C-alpha positions as CSV (number, residue, x, y, z in Angstrom):
1,X,80.4,116.5,104.7
2,X,77.0,117.2,104.1
3,X,75.1,120.1,105.9
4,X,72.6,117.9,107.1
5,X,74.9,115.5,108.6
6,X,76.8,118.5,110.3
7,X,73.7,119.6,112.1
8,X,73.9,118.4,115.7
9,X,71.7,120.9,117.7
10,X,71.4,120.8,121.3
11,X,67.9,121.3,123.0
12,X,68.6,124.5,124.7
13,X,65.8,127.0,124.6
14,X,67.4,130.2,125.3
15,X,64.9,132.1,123.2
16,X,62.1,131.3,125.5
17,X,63.8,130.9,129.0
18,X,64.5,133.6,131.3
19,X,65.7,131.3,134.1
20,X,69.5,131.2,134.2
21,X,69.8,128.0,136.3
22,X,67.3,125.3,137.2
23,X,66.4,121.7,136.8
24,X,63.6,120.2,134.9
25,X,61.3,118.0,136.7
26,X,62.1,114.6,135.5
27,X,64.7,115.8,133.1
28,X,68.1,117.4,132.8
29,X,69.4,120.9,133.8
30,X,68.2,123.6,131.5
31,X,71.8,124.7,131.2
32,X,72.8,121.5,129.1
33,X,69.9,119.5,127.9
34,X,71.4,117.2,125.4
35,X,70.0,115.5,122.3
36,X,70.4,112.1,123.9
37,X,68.2,113.2,126.9
38,X,65.5,114.3,124.5
39,X,65.7,111.4,122.1
40,X,66.1,108.4,124.5
41,X,63.3,109.1,126.7
42,X,61.3,112.3,126.7
43,X,60.1,113.3,130.1
44,X,57.0,115.3,130.9
45,X,59.3,118.0,132.4
46,X,61.6,118.1,129.2
47,X,58.6,118.3,126.8
48,X,57.7,122.1,127.2
49,X,61.4,123.0,126.7
50,X,62.0,120.7,123.7
51,X,58.8,122.3,122.1
52,X,59.8,125.9,122.9
53,X,63.2,125.0,121.3
54,X,61.3,123.9,118.1
55,X,59.3,126.9,117.9
56,X,62.3,129.1,118.5
57,X,64.4,127.4,115.8
58,X,61.8,127.6,113.2
59,X,62.7,131.5,113.1
60,X,66.3,130.9,112.4
61,X,67.2,132.1,108.9
62,X,63.7,133.3,108.2
63,X,64.9,136.7,107.1
64,X,67.2,135.3,104.5
65,X,64.5,133.1,103.0
66,X,61.8,135.8,102.9
67,X,64.1,138.4,101.5
68,X,65.4,136.2,98.8
69,X,62.0,134.8,97.8
70,X,60.6,138.4,97.8
71,X,63.4,139.6,95.5
72,X,62.8,136.7,93.2
73,X,59.0,137.6,93.2
74,X,60.0,141.4,92.5
75,X,58.0,142.2,95.6
76,X,61.1,144.2,96.9
77,X,64.6,144.7,96.9
78,X,67.0,144.3,99.7
79,X,69.7,146.9,99.3
80,X,72.9,146.8,101.5
81,X,76.2,148.1,100.9
82,X,77.6,145.2,103.2
83,X,76.6,142.5,100.7
84,X,76.2,143.4,97.1
85,X,75.0,139.7,96.3
86,X,71.6,140.7,97.2
87,X,71.4,143.1,94.2
88,X,73.9,141.1,92.1
89,X,73.3,137.4,92.4
90,X,69.8,137.3,93.6
91,X,68.4,139.7,91.3
92,X,70.4,138.5,88.3
93,X,69.3,135.0,89.1
94,X,73.1,134.0,88.9
95,X,73.0,131.9,92.0
96,X,76.1,130.4,93.8
97,X,75.6,126.9,95.4
98,X,77.9,127.6,98.3
99,X,76.7,131.1,99.6
100,X,74.3,132.3,102.2
101,X,71.4,132.6,100.1
102,X,71.6,128.9,99.4
103,X,73.1,127.4,102.6
104,X,71.3,129.6,105.3
105,X,67.5,128.6,104.6
106,X,68.7,125.1,103.8
107,X,70.8,124.4,107.0
108,X,68.2,126.3,109.2
109,X,65.2,124.4,108.2
110,X,67.0,121.0,108.4
111,X,68.3,121.9,111.8
112,X,64.7,122.5,112.9
113,X,63.7,119.3,111.5
114,X,66.4,117.6,113.3
115,X,65.1,119.0,116.5
116,X,61.7,117.7,115.6
117,X,62.9,114.4,114.8
118,X,64.8,114.1,118.2
119,X,61.5,114.9,120.1
120,X,59.6,112.4,117.9
121,X,62.3,109.8,118.9
122,X,62.0,110.8,122.5
123,X,58.2,110.7,122.4
124,X,58.3,107.1,120.9
125,X,60.8,106.1,123.7
126,X,59.1,107.9,126.6
127,X,58.5,106.2,129.8
128,X,56.7,109.2,131.1
129,X,53.0,108.9,132.2
130,X,51.7,110.6,129.0
131,X,48.1,109.5,128.0
132,X,47.6,108.0,124.6
133,X,45.8,111.2,123.6
134,X,48.6,113.4,124.8
135,X,51.2,111.4,122.7
136,X,49.0,111.6,119.8
137,X,48.5,115.4,120.2
138,X,52.3,116.1,120.6
139,X,53.1,113.8,117.7
140,X,50.4,115.5,115.5
141,X,52.0,119.1,116.4
142,X,55.6,117.9,115.7
143,X,54.7,116.2,112.4
144,X,52.7,119.4,111.3
145,X,55.6,121.6,112.2
146,X,57.9,119.2,110.2
147,X,55.7,119.4,107.2
148,X,55.8,123.2,107.4
149,X,59.6,123.1,107.4
150,X,59.9,120.6,104.6
151,X,57.4,122.8,102.6
152,X,59.7,125.8,103.0
153,X,62.6,123.8,101.9
154,X,60.5,122.4,98.8
155,X,59.4,125.8,97.8
156,X,63.0,127.1,97.8
157,X,64.4,124.3,95.9
158,X,61.6,123.6,93.3
159,X,62.5,121.0,90.9
160,X,66.2,120.8,92.1
161,X,64.6,118.8,94.8
162,X,65.4,117.9,98.4
163,X,65.6,115.1,101.0
164,X,62.6,114.2,103.0
165,X,64.0,111.4,105.0
166,X,66.6,112.9,107.2
167,X,65.9,111.1,110.4
168,X,69.2,109.2,110.3
169,X,72.0,111.5,109.6
170,X,74.4,108.7,108.8
171,X,71.9,107.3,106.3
172,X,70.1,110.0,104.6
173,X,67.3,109.6,102.1
174,X,67.6,110.2,98.5
175,X,66.7,113.4,96.9
176,X,63.1,113.7,95.5
177,X,61.4,115.9,93.1
178,X,59.3,118.7,94.0
179,X,56.1,116.8,93.3
180,X,57.2,113.7,95.1
181,X,58.0,116.0,98.0
182,X,54.7,117.6,98.0
183,X,53.0,114.2,97.9
184,X,55.1,113.2,101.1
185,X,54.4,116.4,102.9
186,X,50.5,116.0,102.2
187,X,50.9,112.5,103.7
188,X,52.7,113.6,106.8
189,X,50.0,116.4,107.3
190,X,47.1,113.8,106.9
191,X,48.6,111.6,109.5
192,X,49.3,114.4,111.8
193,X,45.8,115.6,111.3
194,X,44.4,112.3,112.4
195,X,46.6,112.4,115.5
196,X,45.5,115.9,116.4
197,X,41.8,114.8,116.0
198,X,42.5,111.9,118.2
199,X,44.0,114.1,120.8
200,X,41.3,116.7,121.3
201,X,41.9,120.3,122.5
202,X,44.3,119.6,125.2
203,X,48.1,119.5,124.7
204,X,50.7,118.9,127.3
205,X,52.5,122.0,126.8
206,X,51.9,125.5,125.8
207,X,51.8,127.0,122.2
208,X,53.3,130.5,121.7
209,X,50.9,133.4,121.5
210,X,51.2,133.3,117.7
211,X,48.9,130.2,117.6
212,X,45.5,132.1,117.4
213,X,43.6,129.2,116.2
214,X,43.5,125.5,117.2
215,X,46.5,123.5,115.9
216,X,44.3,121.0,114.1
217,X,42.8,123.9,112.1
218,X,46.3,125.2,111.4
219,X,47.0,121.5,110.0
220,X,44.0,121.7,107.8
221,X,45.0,125.0,106.4
222,X,48.5,124.1,105.7
223,X,47.2,120.8,103.9
224,X,45.0,122.8,101.8
225,X,48.1,125.1,100.7
226,X,49.8,121.8,99.7
227,X,46.9,120.4,98.0
228,X,46.5,123.8,96.0
229,X,50.1,123.6,95.1
230,X,49.4,120.0,93.8
231,X,46.1,121.1,91.9
232,X,43.9,118.8,94.0
233,X,41.1,121.4,94.3
234,X,38.5,119.4,95.6
235,X,40.7,118.3,98.5
236,X,41.4,122.0,99.1
237,X,37.9,122.8,99.6
238,X,37.4,119.8,102.0
239,X,40.3,120.8,104.1
240,X,39.4,124.5,104.2
241,X,36.0,123.4,105.5
242,X,38.0,122.0,108.6
243,X,40.4,124.9,108.8
244,X,40.1,128.3,110.5
245,X,38.9,130.0,107.1
246,X,36.1,132.3,108.0
247,X,34.8,134.5,105.0
248,X,33.3,136.9,107.5
249,X,36.3,136.8,109.9
250,X,39.3,138.9,110.5
251,X,41.7,138.5,107.8
252,X,44.8,138.7,110.0
253,X,43.6,135.7,112.1
254,X,46.1,132.9,111.9
255,X,49.4,131.5,112.9
256,X,52.5,133.6,113.6
257,X,56.0,133.5,114.5
258,X,56.5,135.6,117.7
259,X,59.4,137.9,118.7
260,X,60.5,139.8,121.9
261,X,63.3,141.8,123.3
262,X,63.4,139.8,126.5
263,X,66.2,137.6,127.7
264,X,67.9,135.9,124.9
265,X,64.8,135.8,122.6
266,X,64.9,137.3,119.0
267,X,63.8,140.5,117.6
268,X,61.8,140.3,114.2
269,X,64.6,140.2,111.6
270,X,62.3,141.5,108.9
271,X,61.8,144.9,110.6
272,X,63.5,148.1,109.3
273,X,63.0,151.7,110.2
274,X,61.9,154.0,107.5
275,X,64.3,156.0,105.4
276,X,67.4,154.0,106.3
277,X,70.3,154.1,103.9
278,X,72.9,151.5,104.7
279,X,70.3,148.6,104.7
280,X,67.0,149.0,103.4
281,X,64.0,146.9,101.8
282,X,62.4,148.9,99.1
283,X,59.3,147.9,97.0
284,X,59.6,147.1,93.5
285,X,58.1,150.2,91.6
286,X,55.5,148.0,90.1
287,X,53.8,147.3,93.4
288,X,52.7,150.9,93.6
289,X,52.4,151.4,89.8
290,X,50.1,148.5,89.3
291,X,47.8,149.0,92.4
292,X,44.2,149.8,92.0
293,X,43.1,153.3,93.1
294,X,41.9,153.0,96.6
295,X,43.7,149.8,97.5
296,X,44.5,150.0,101.4
297,X,47.2,147.2,100.9
298,X,49.5,149.9,99.4
299,X,50.1,151.1,102.7
300,X,52.5,148.1,103.2
301,X,54.9,150.5,101.6
302,X,55.8,154.1,102.5
303,X,57.1,156.7,100.2
304,X,60.8,157.6,101.3
305,X,62.1,161.0,101.9
306,X,64.5,160.5,99.1
307,X,65.0,157.5,96.7
308,X,67.8,155.3,97.2
309,X,69.9,153.3,94.7
310,X,72.3,150.4,94.4
311,X,73.8,149.0,91.3
312,X,71.2,150.6,89.3
313,X,68.3,149.4,91.3
314,X,66.2,152.3,92.6
315,X,63.7,152.1,95.5
316,X,61.2,155.1,96.2
317,X,59.1,153.1,98.8
318,X,60.2,151.5,102.0
319,X,58.6,148.2,103.0
320,X,56.5,148.8,105.9
321,X,54.9,145.4,106.5
322,X,56.3,145.4,110.1
323,X,56.3,148.5,112.2
324,X,58.3,147.3,115.2
325,X,61.0,144.9,116.0
326,X,58.6,142.7,118.0
327,X,55.9,142.5,115.3
328,X,54.8,138.8,114.5
329,X,55.5,137.3,111.2
330,X,52.7,135.3,109.7
331,X,53.0,131.5,108.8
332,X,49.4,131.4,107.6
333,X,46.5,133.9,107.7
334,X,42.8,133.8,107.1
335,X,43.2,135.9,104.1
336,X,45.4,133.4,102.4
337,X,42.8,130.7,103.1
338,X,40.0,132.7,101.6
339,X,42.0,133.3,98.4
340,X,42.9,129.5,98.4
341,X,39.1,128.8,98.3
342,X,38.8,131.2,95.3
343,X,41.5,129.4,93.6
344,X,40.0,125.9,94.4
345,X,36.6,127.1,92.9
346,X,38.0,129.1,89.9
347,X,37.2,126.2,87.4
348,X,34.3,124.3,88.7
349,X,32.2,127.2,90.6
350,X,33.4,130.6,89.4
351,X,30.7,132.4,91.3
352,X,31.9,131.1,94.6
353,X,35.4,132.2,93.4
354,X,34.1,135.5,92.7
355,X,32.6,135.7,96.2
356,X,35.8,134.9,97.9
357,X,37.6,137.3,95.8
358,X,35.2,140.1,96.8
359,X,35.7,139.5,100.4
360,X,39.4,140.2,100.0
361,X,38.7,143.2,97.7
362,X,36.2,144.8,100.0
363,X,38.3,144.4,102.8
364,X,41.0,146.4,101.0
365,X,38.6,149.1,100.1
366,X,37.8,148.0,96.5
367,X,34.6,147.3,94.7
368,X,33.4,143.9,93.6
369,X,35.2,142.0,90.9
370,X,33.5,142.8,87.4
371,X,35.9,141.1,85.1
372,X,35.4,137.8,83.1
373,X,34.9,134.6,84.9
374,X,36.7,132.3,82.6
375,X,39.4,130.1,84.4
376,X,42.3,132.2,82.9
377,X,40.8,135.5,83.8
378,X,40.2,134.2,87.4
379,X,43.6,133.0,87.9
380,X,45.0,136.4,86.8
381,X,42.6,138.0,89.3
382,X,43.4,135.7,92.2
383,X,47.1,136.0,91.5
384,X,46.7,139.8,91.7
385,X,44.8,139.7,95.0
386,X,47.4,137.3,96.3
387,X,50.1,139.7,95.3
388,X,48.7,142.7,97.4
389,X,47.2,140.6,100.3
390,X,50.3,138.3,100.8
391,X,52.9,140.8,99.8
392,X,56.3,140.0,101.4
393,X,55.1,136.7,102.8
394,X,56.9,134.3,100.7
395,X,54.1,133.7,98.1
396,X,54.6,135.7,95.0
397,X,57.5,133.8,93.5
398,X,56.0,130.4,94.4
399,X,52.6,131.4,92.8
400,X,54.1,132.7,89.5
401,X,56.2,129.7,89.2
402,X,53.3,127.1,89.8
403,X,51.1,129.0,87.2
404,X,54.1,129.2,84.7
405,X,54.1,132.8,84.8
406,X,57.7,133.5,86.0
407,X,58.5,135.4,82.6
408,X,55.9,137.8,83.5
409,X,57.8,139.1,86.6
410,X,59.7,142.5,85.8
411,X,63.4,142.9,85.3
412,X,64.9,146.4,85.7
413,X,68.2,145.8,84.2
414,X,69.2,143.9,81.1
415,X,71.3,141.4,83.3
416,X,68.4,140.5,85.7
417,X,66.6,137.2,85.6
418,X,64.2,135.4,87.8
419,X,65.4,131.9,88.8
420,X,63.0,129.0,89.1
421,X,64.9,127.4,92.0
422,X,67.6,127.8,94.5
423,X,70.6,125.4,94.0
424,X,71.2,122.4,96.3
425,X,74.2,123.3,98.5
426,X,77.5,122.3,97.0
427,X,78.4,120.0,99.9
428,X,75.3,117.8,99.9
429,X,77.1,115.6,97.4
430,X,73.9,114.0,96.0
């Protein structure tokens, strides 16, 4: 049976709830809110809990996908004696279609999409006293998050394809190509953006603290990312103008997954203490070796007290992006948007591209870019800045693939290879 058809997630939001027993106003007990309760008629009382469940579920399986994509992008290695497949299958590119690095991201993201679809069905069927603006706002948020989750699947699967239409688990849509998936995701974001614009600033539920910008601005930023992947640079610039991009603003401003140690919530799964030996994330040696002198972004890794080694892979520097187990994990930051603007301008307005590049370089303690301004030279510079600015945030492998540069990524052993895509899980039975 297909993984997607097996997903039957209950809307229980244990990650955000500290109450052990109570009733929802106009809804079911928090101890057992069912999928039918949500999808048949979403009440005003159930909505915050349903949304909390969506935000929580988006974090499930996150570490596996980030770790595997970071290994593919030769950003870091994840060395653990308990599962040598990280330094075996993943680094060699000899991928199994029925193991955790294939099935976990796929299943987790589609489970999140299922919860979103249930909430969308409940919103369409609601008899509650939501205003038209409130319904538009909730629908816009849900479809933006759905687009985000679909993009995560698409980036993992590449040209192996994925399903976009999974609203009916008994009648799943066909597999589509990466390009067709991006087109569908762009359309979903456009419709969601229109809903969010119609809704205005007020939503009938609370966002997590990780949403530091308006949801419409996040929607536009995400749409800009998708259009950059599609090569539609004119659209990228338009969307960035409506996003939270700020050339003079804090580069860390953005949208984040949040974590805590309260109740049944999750700790940050990407955090690791320094100088561990059993399970350790160590940067690829090229991250330090290729860095420009004085680049402050190199502090995302820290020299270990002693090198670590597994299966011939050696690490001298620990990854130190997250310095506690409750640090936020970014979904999108201002720094990425500024670099997207550089990319969008690199052919038609190289001076503007250089200006954007210099914002990021200067923030990292580097001087202005003084290289060539041909499209090829600017692409190399933009990819270099994205490498250091977005280290460990699941961009490097995708970036090198979309510019046809996977072969430029280093391999430390003769058996190693960078794959272009993750296999479709074996039991999806295309």
